[in-house]
C-alpha positions as CSV (number, residue, x, y, z in Angstrom):
1,M,0.0,0.0,0.0
2,T,1.3,3.5,-0.8
3,K,1.9,5.8,2.1
4,V,0.0,9.1,2.2
5,R,2.5,11.9,2.2
6,P,1.9,15.6,2.7
7,R,2.3,17.4,-0.6
8,S,4.7,20.0,0.6
9,L,6.7,21.0,3.7
10,L,4.6,24.2,3.9
11,Q,1.4,22.1,4.1
12,V,2.9,20.1,7.0
13,V,3.8,23.3,8.9
14,L,0.5,25.0,8.3
15,M,-1.4,21.9,9.2
16,G,0.6,21.5,12.3
17,F,-0.1,25.1,13.4
18,V,-3.8,24.8,12.6
19,L,-4.3,21.4,14.5
20,V,-2.3,22.7,17.5
21,L,-4.3,25.9,17.6
22,M,-7.7,24.2,17.3
23,P,-7.7,22.6,20.8
24,L,-6.4,25.9,22.2
25,G,-9.2,27.8,20.5
26,G,-11.8,25.3,21.8
27,M,-10.4,25.7,25.3
28,I,-10.6,29.5,25.0
29,W,-14.2,29.3,23.8
30,H,-15.2,26.9,26.5
31,D,-13.5,29.0,29.2
32,S,-15.2,32.1,27.8
33,Q,-18.6,30.5,27.9
34,A,-18.1,29.1,31.4
35,L,-16.9,32.4,32.8
36,S,-19.8,34.2,31.1
37,H,-22.2,31.7,32.7
38,L,-20.5,32.0,36.1
39,S,-20.6,35.8,35.8
40,Q,-24.3,35.8,35.0
41,L,-25.0,33.3,37.8
42,T,-23.1,35.3,40.3
43,S,-24.8,38.5,39.2
44,D,-28.2,36.9,39.6
45,E,-27.4,35.4,43.0
46,V,-26.0,38.6,44.3
47,D,-29.1,40.5,43.1
48,R,-31.3,37.9,44.7
49,V,-29.4,38.0,48.0
50,V,-29.5,41.8,48.1
51,R,-33.3,41.8,47.4
52,D,-34.1,39.1,49.9
53,T,-32.0,40.8,52.6
54,R,-33.5,44.2,52.0
55,R,-37.1,42.7,51.9
56,A,-36.6,40.9,55.2
57,T,-35.3,44.0,56.8
58,L,-38.2,46.1,55.3
59,L,-40.7,43.5,56.6
60,T,-39.4,43.9,60.1
61,S,-39.6,47.7,59.9
62,Q,-43.1,47.5,58.4
63,A,-44.2,45.4,61.3
64,I,-43.0,48.0,63.8
65,D,-44.7,50.7,61.7
66,L,-48.0,48.7,61.7
67,E,-47.9,48.5,65.5
68,R,-47.2,52.2,66.0
69,T,-49.9,53.2,63.5
70,L,-52.5,51.0,65.1
71,R,-51.7,52.4,68.6
72,R,-52.0,55.9,67.3
73,Y,-55.4,55.0,65.8
74,A,-56.5,53.5,69.1
75,V,-55.6,56.7,70.9
76,L,-56.7,59.3,68.4
77,G,-59.5,57.5,66.5
78,D,-58.6,59.4,63.3
79,E,-59.9,57.8,60.1
80,R,-56.8,59.1,58.2
81,I,-54.6,57.1,60.5
82,L,-56.8,54.1,59.8
83,D,-56.4,54.5,56.0
84,S,-52.6,54.7,56.6
85,Y,-52.8,51.5,58.7
86,R,-54.7,49.7,55.9
87,Q,-52.1,50.8,53.2
88,Q,-49.3,49.7,55.4
89,L,-51.0,46.3,56.0
90,A,-51.6,45.9,52.3
91,R,-48.0,46.8,51.5
92,Y,-46.8,44.3,54.2
93,R,-48.9,41.5,52.6
94,E,-47.5,42.3,49.2
95,L,-43.9,42.2,50.4
96,L,-44.6,39.0,52.4
97,A,-46.1,37.3,49.3
98,I,-43.0,38.2,47.2
99,H,-40.7,37.0,50.0
100,R,-42.6,33.7,50.2
101,Q,-42.0,33.1,46.5
102,S,-38.3,33.7,47.0
103,I,-38.0,31.7,50.3
104,P,-41.0,29.3,50.2
105,D,-40.1,26.8,52.9
106,A,-40.0,28.9,56.1
107,A,-42.2,27.6,58.9
108,V,-42.7,31.1,60.3
109,Y,-45.2,31.9,57.6
110,A,-48.0,30.2,59.5
111,D,-47.5,32.4,62.5
112,L,-47.4,35.5,60.3
113,D,-50.6,34.5,58.6
114,T,-52.3,34.1,61.9
115,V,-51.1,37.5,63.2
116,L,-52.1,39.1,59.9
117,S,-55.7,37.7,60.3
118,W,-55.7,39.2,63.8
119,L,-54.5,42.5,62.5
120,D,-57.3,42.6,59.9
121,G,-59.9,42.4,62.8
122,L,-58.4,45.5,64.5
123,Q,-59.8,48.0,62.0
124,E,-62.7,48.9,64.3
125,L,-61.8,51.5,66.9
126,S,-63.1,49.5,69.9
127,K,-61.1,46.4,69.0
128,A,-58.0,48.5,68.3
129,R,-58.2,50.1,71.7
130,A,-58.9,46.7,73.4
131,E,-55.9,45.0,71.7
132,A,-53.5,48.0,71.7
133,T,-51.3,46.3,74.3
134,S,-51.9,42.7,73.1
135,P,-48.9,40.3,73.2
136,H,-49.6,39.5,69.6
137,F,-47.6,42.5,68.6
138,E,-44.5,41.0,70.4
139,R,-45.2,37.7,68.6
140,F,-45.5,39.6,65.3
141,N,-42.1,41.3,65.8
142,E,-40.5,38.1,66.9
143,S,-41.8,36.3,63.7
144,N,-40.4,39.0,61.5
145,Q,-37.1,38.8,63.2
146,Q,-37.1,35.1,62.8
147,L,-38.0,35.5,59.1
148,E,-35.0,37.9,58.8
149,V,-32.7,35.3,60.4
150,I,-34.0,32.6,58.0
151,T,-33.4,34.9,55.1
152,R,-29.8,35.5,56.2
153,S,-29.4,31.7,56.5
154,Q,-30.7,31.3,53.0
155,V,-28.3,33.9,51.8
156,D,-25.4,32.0,53.4
157,E,-26.5,28.9,51.6
158,H,-26.6,30.7,48.3
159,V,-23.1,32.0,48.9
160,V,-21.9,28.4,49.6
161,R,-23.6,27.2,46.5
162,M,-21.9,29.9,44.5
163,R,-18.5,29.0,45.9
164,A,-19.1,25.4,45.1
165,A,-20.0,26.3,41.5
166,I,-16.9,28.4,41.2
167,A,-14.7,25.6,42.6
168,E,-16.4,23.0,40.2
169,L,-15.9,25.3,37.3
170,R,-12.2,25.9,38.3
171,T,-11.7,22.1,38.4
172,E,-13.4,21.7,35.0
173,I,-11.2,24.4,33.5
174,W,-8.1,22.7,35.0
175,W,-9.0,19.3,33.5
176,I,-9.8,20.8,30.1
177,S,-6.6,22.8,30.2
178,G,-4.6,19.7,31.0
179,F,-6.3,17.7,28.3
180,V,-5.7,20.5,25.7
181,A,-2.1,20.8,26.9
182,V,-1.5,17.0,26.5
183,L,-3.3,16.9,23.1
184,S,-1.3,19.9,21.8
185,L,1.9,18.3,23.0
186,L,1.1,15.1,21.2
187,L,0.3,17.1,18.0
188,I,3.5,19.0,18.4
189,L,5.5,15.8,18.8
190,L,3.6,14.2,15.8
191,F,4.4,17.1,13.4
192,T,7.9,17.4,14.8
193,Y,8.4,13.8,13.9
194,L,6.9,14.3,10.5
195,I,9.5,17.0,9.8
196,I,12.5,15.6,11.7
197,H,12.2,12.0,10.5
198,P,12.7,12.8,6.8
199,V,15.5,15.3,7.8
200,R,17.2,12.5,9.8
201,Q,16.9,10.2,6.8
202,I,18.5,12.8,4.6
203,E,21.2,13.3,7.2
204,S,21.9,9.6,7.3
205,R,22.2,9.6,3.5
206,I,24.6,12.5,3.6
207,L,26.7,10.7,6.2
208,S,26.7,7.5,4.1
209,L,27.7,9.7,1.1
210,G,30.7,11.1,3.1
211,A,31.7,7.7,4.4
212,G,31.5,6.0,1.0
213,I,28.8,3.6,2.2
214,E,25.9,2.7,0.0
215,P,22.9,4.8,1.2
216,D,19.4,3.4,1.9
217,P,17.7,3.0,-1.5
218,R,14.3,3.5,-0.1
219,P,12.6,6.9,-0.8
220,V,12.5,9.4,2.0
221,D,9.2,9.4,4.0
222,G,8.1,13.0,4.1
223,P,6.9,16.1,2.2
224,A,7.6,16.3,-1.5
225,E,10.5,18.7,-1.1
226,L,12.4,16.4,1.2
227,V,11.5,13.4,-1.0
228,L,13.0,15.2,-4.0
229,L,16.1,16.2,-1.9
230,G,16.6,12.5,-1.0
231,E,16.3,11.6,-4.7
232,R,18.9,14.3,-5.5
233,I,21.3,12.9,-2.9
234,G,20.9,9.4,-4.4
235,W,21.7,10.9,-7.8
236,L,24.7,12.7,-6.3
237,H,25.9,9.3,-4.8
238,D,25.7,7.6,-8.2
239,K,27.6,10.5,-9.8
240,L,30.3,10.4,-7.1
241,K,30.5,6.6,-7.4
242,E,31.0,6.9,-11.1
243,L,33.7,9.5,-10.6
244,E,35.4,7.3,-8.0
245,Q,35.4,4.4,-10.4
246,Q,36.9,6.6,-13.0
247,K,39.6,7.8,-10.6
248,Y,40.5,4.3,-9.6
249,Q,40.6,3.3,-13.3
250,F,42.8,6.2,-14.1
251,L,45.2,5.4,-11.2
252,R,45.3,1.8,-12.3
253,H,46.0,2.6,-16.0
254,V,48.6,5.3,-15.2
255,S,50.4,3.1,-12.8
256,H,50.6,0.2,-15.2
257,E,51.6,2.5,-18.1
258,L,54.4,4.0,-16.0
259,K,55.9,0.7,-15.0
260,T,57.0,-0.3,-18.5
261,P,59.1,2.8,-19.3
262,L,60.3,2.8,-15.7
263,A,61.6,-0.8,-16.1
264,V,63.5,0.3,-19.2
265,L,65.0,3.3,-17.3
266,R,66.1,1.1,-14.4
267,E,67.6,-1.5,-16.7
268,G,69.5,1.2,-18.6
269,A,70.8,2.8,-15.4
270,D,71.9,-0.5,-14.1
271,L,73.8,-1.3,-17.3
272,L,75.5,2.1,-17.2
273,S,76.4,1.6,-13.5
274,E,77.9,-1.8,-14.2
275,Q,80.1,-0.1,-16.9
276,L,79.2,-2.8,-19.4
277,M,79.2,-0.2,-22.2
278,G,82.6,1.2,-21.1
279,P,84.3,2.9,-18.2
280,L,82.7,5.9,-16.6
281,N,84.4,8.8,-14.9
282,G,83.3,10.2,-11.5
283,D,80.7,12.6,-12.8
284,Q,79.1,10.0,-15.0
285,Q,78.9,7.5,-12.1
286,E,77.3,10.2,-9.9
287,I,74.7,10.8,-12.7
288,C,74.0,7.0,-12.9
289,Q,73.6,6.9,-9.2
290,M,71.0,9.7,-9.3
291,L,69.2,7.8,-12.1
292,E,69.1,4.7,-10.0
293,E,67.9,6.5,-6.8
294,N,65.1,8.4,-8.5
295,S,64.0,5.4,-10.5
296,R,63.7,3.5,-7.3
297,R,61.7,6.4,-5.7
298,L,59.4,6.5,-8.8
299,Q,58.9,2.7,-8.5
300,T,58.0,3.1,-4.8
301,L,55.5,5.8,-5.6
302,I,53.9,3.7,-8.3
303,E,53.6,0.7,-6.0
304,R,52.1,2.9,-3.3
305,L,49.5,4.1,-5.8
306,L,48.7,0.5,-6.8
307,D,48.4,-0.4,-3.1
308,F,46.1,2.5,-2.4
309,N,44.0,1.7,-5.5
310,R,43.7,-1.9,-4.5
311,L,42.7,-1.1,-1.0
312,S,40.1,1.5,-2.1
313,Q,38.4,-1.2,-4.3
314,Q,37.4,-3.0,-1.1
315,E,38.0,-6.5,-2.4
316,V,36.4,-9.4,-0.7
317,F,38.9,-11.5,1.4
318,S,38.9,-13.7,4.5
319,L,41.0,-13.5,7.6
320,T,43.6,-16.2,8.3
321,S,46.2,-16.9,11.0
322,V,49.4,-15.0,10.0
323,P,52.6,-15.6,11.9
324,L,54.3,-12.4,12.7
325,A,57.9,-13.6,12.9
326,P,58.5,-14.3,9.1
327,L,57.1,-10.8,8.2
328,L,59.5,-9.1,10.7
329,L,62.5,-11.1,9.3
330,E,61.6,-10.0,5.7
331,L,61.4,-6.3,6.9
332,L,64.8,-6.5,8.6
333,A,66.4,-8.0,5.5
334,E,64.8,-5.4,3.3
335,Y,65.8,-2.4,5.4
336,R,69.2,-3.8,6.5
337,L,71.2,-1.2,4.7
338,A,69.1,1.7,6.0
339,L,69.4,0.3,9.5
340,E,73.1,-0.1,9.3
341,S,73.6,3.4,7.8
342,K,71.7,5.0,10.6
343,Q,72.9,2.6,13.3
344,I,69.4,1.8,14.4
345,S,68.8,-1.2,16.7
346,V,65.5,-3.1,16.3
347,H,63.8,-4.8,19.3
348,L,61.4,-7.6,18.3
349,P,58.8,-9.5,20.3
350,P,60.4,-12.2,22.5
351,E,57.7,-14.7,21.8
352,P,56.1,-15.8,18.5
353,I,52.8,-14.1,17.8
354,I,50.0,-15.1,15.4
355,L,47.5,-12.4,14.2
356,Q,44.1,-12.9,12.6
357,A,44.5,-10.8,9.4
358,E,44.9,-10.9,5.7
359,P,48.6,-11.4,4.8
360,Y,48.9,-8.8,2.1
361,R,47.2,-6.0,4.1
362,L,49.1,-6.8,7.3
363,R,52.4,-6.8,5.3
364,L,51.5,-3.3,3.9
365,I,50.8,-2.0,7.4
366,L,54.1,-3.3,8.8
367,D,56.0,-2.1,5.8
368,N,54.7,1.4,6.0
369,L,55.0,1.7,9.8
370,F,58.5,0.3,9.9
371,S,59.6,2.5,6.9
372,N,58.4,5.6,8.8
373,A,60.2,4.4,12.0
374,V,63.5,4.0,10.1
375,S,63.1,7.2,8.0
376,Y,62.1,9.5,10.8
377,G,64.0,7.7,13.6
378,A,67.0,9.2,15.4
379,K,70.5,8.2,14.3
380,G,71.8,5.6,16.7
381,G,68.3,5.2,18.2
382,R,66.0,2.3,18.7
383,V,62.9,0.8,17.1
384,W,60.5,-1.4,19.0
385,I,58.0,-3.8,17.5
386,R,55.6,-5.2,20.1
387,A,52.6,-7.4,19.7
388,G,50.2,-9.3,22.0
389,Q,46.6,-10.3,22.7
390,D,44.0,-9.2,25.3
391,A,40.3,-9.5,25.9
392,N,39.5,-7.0,23.1
393,G,41.6,-8.8,20.5
394,S,45.2,-8.6,19.1
395,W,47.4,-5.5,18.9
396,L,50.7,-4.5,17.3
397,E,52.8,-1.5,18.0
398,V,55.7,0.0,16.0
399,A,57.6,2.7,18.1
400,N,60.8,4.6,17.6
401,E,63.0,7.2,19.1
402,G,63.2,10.6,17.2
403,P,61.3,13.8,16.8
404,S,57.7,13.6,18.2
405,I,54.8,14.4,16.1
406,P,53.0,17.7,17.0
407,L,49.5,17.5,18.4
408,A,48.0,19.5,15.5
409,E,49.3,16.9,13.0
410,R,48.4,13.7,14.7
411,E,45.3,13.1,12.6
412,R,46.3,15.0,9.5
413,I,49.3,12.6,8.9
414,F,46.9,9.8,8.1
415,E,45.4,11.7,5.1
416,P,46.6,10.8,1.5
417,F,49.6,12.8,0.2
418,E,50.0,14.5,3.6
419,Q,53.4,14.9,5.2
420,G,54.0,16.3,8.6
421,S,56.4,19.1,9.5
422,T,59.0,16.6,10.7
423,V,61.9,16.3,8.2
424,R,62.4,12.8,6.8
425,Q,66.0,11.6,7.0
426,G,67.6,9.7,4.2
427,L,68.2,9.9,0.5
428,L,64.6,9.2,-0.7
429,K,61.7,11.5,0.1
430,G,58.3,10.2,1.2
431,S,55.2,10.1,-0.9
432,G,52.8,11.1,1.9
433,M,50.7,7.9,1.3
434,G,52.3,5.4,3.7
435,L,50.2,6.1,6.8
436,S,47.1,6.6,4.7
437,I,47.6,3.1,3.2
438,A,48.3,1.7,6.6
439,R,45.1,3.1,8.1
440,E,43.0,2.0,5.0
441,S,44.5,-1.5,5.4
442,A,43.7,-1.5,9.2
443,M,40.1,-0.4,8.5
444,S,39.7,-3.1,5.8
445,L,40.8,-5.7,8.4
446,G,38.1,-4.4,10.8
447,G,40.8,-2.8,13.0
448,E,42.1,0.6,13.9
449,L,45.4,2.4,13.5
450,T,46.2,5.2,15.9
451,L,49.0,7.3,17.3
452,I,49.4,6.8,21.0
453,E,51.6,8.0,23.8
454,D,54.4,5.7,24.9
455,E,56.6,6.1,28.0
456,Q,59.6,4.4,26.3
457,A,59.4,5.8,22.7
458,D,58.9,9.3,21.2
459,V,56.5,8.0,18.5
460,C,54.3,5.0,18.7
461,F,51.7,3.7,16.3
462,R,49.2,1.0,17.5
463,L,47.3,-1.4,15.4
464,T,44.3,-3.0,17.1
465,L,42.6,-6.0,15.5
466,K,39.4,-7.5,16.8
């Protein structure tokens, strides 16, 4: 099944922003609605509380006014006072009816209804005078005060309910905010992955390109721009691979083409040096010696190029058990004249060592390291070749006395055609490829070649084999 990919990186970014903002917008809308509802509820409750409290207080004052008006009427007998009494009684009934609708479950209403019926019968002057000092007035006042207390209790209950509603709304907002935060975080992580994942794939292909490793042939999973970039990297890899093959082919052809005329030059120089064509004077012999030395140097360079080319081709081979002693004896025999001329003593491993390696590559490593040790070693100095095995595998060290390598050059000397600042001693100059070939050979064997510190020697190269 084909994977659904966003059409462009811009779409991914915009979609991410929209989807992340949607929960936040929903939360803001919900909080706005909830706060609006709470504000309206609080406003209504506050208005109700204020009205109920004022009404209860007004009923109490109205009851006192009714008692005073009735007693004035009983004393004076004025009809105008009676009209005022009737208006006050009607106003009281109206306020009490409204209050009963707001607070309907108060038990004191029965007493108030009884007292109001009694007050209705006092509109005759004789009854008003007879009941002017009746204890019903005290009962009436107590009932109103009790109603005021009940009203305040109801107000307190309303306040508690409002506080509970506010706490519940706060809890709801916290839960919704937490959910929105988690959802937004998940969306951010998702779209971050959708952007970072293809970028990491491209980064992996670039690293493979730099390391010379075959990159992942699968297309990049991501927006169209990054998919196209991955295809461009694959195209660049193919082009670099083609150029690399052309380079190796060029080196191979040039090296082989140079070996034929070089062999003729060396043969001619040897014939002249042996004076088979007639005696030579001192200047002629010096010229022949220069020809021989430079032809040998040119042959060494060609062989190094062939070795480098062969290692770069990454040929398939298998590791075998390689005794170290025969290789060391060959090296001593090959460099006997150089060792004698510089009076260098060589210290070999006291016990026979067998390394798991490929003979040709191990011989290249030993040859280049030993050549460096002899060429850069101090006159009358010492060279140590050590080897052994530990829990991590086998190791081989070639160390010498002489000028130490500066810290700034300890990695650069392993690059092709790179020579350090230390002056090479001897007639022949180096090609700058020996250590590069040695490290390439070590890597092809699955090992590592490094420059390490050594208490006994000034320069020490260590080969580690797994």
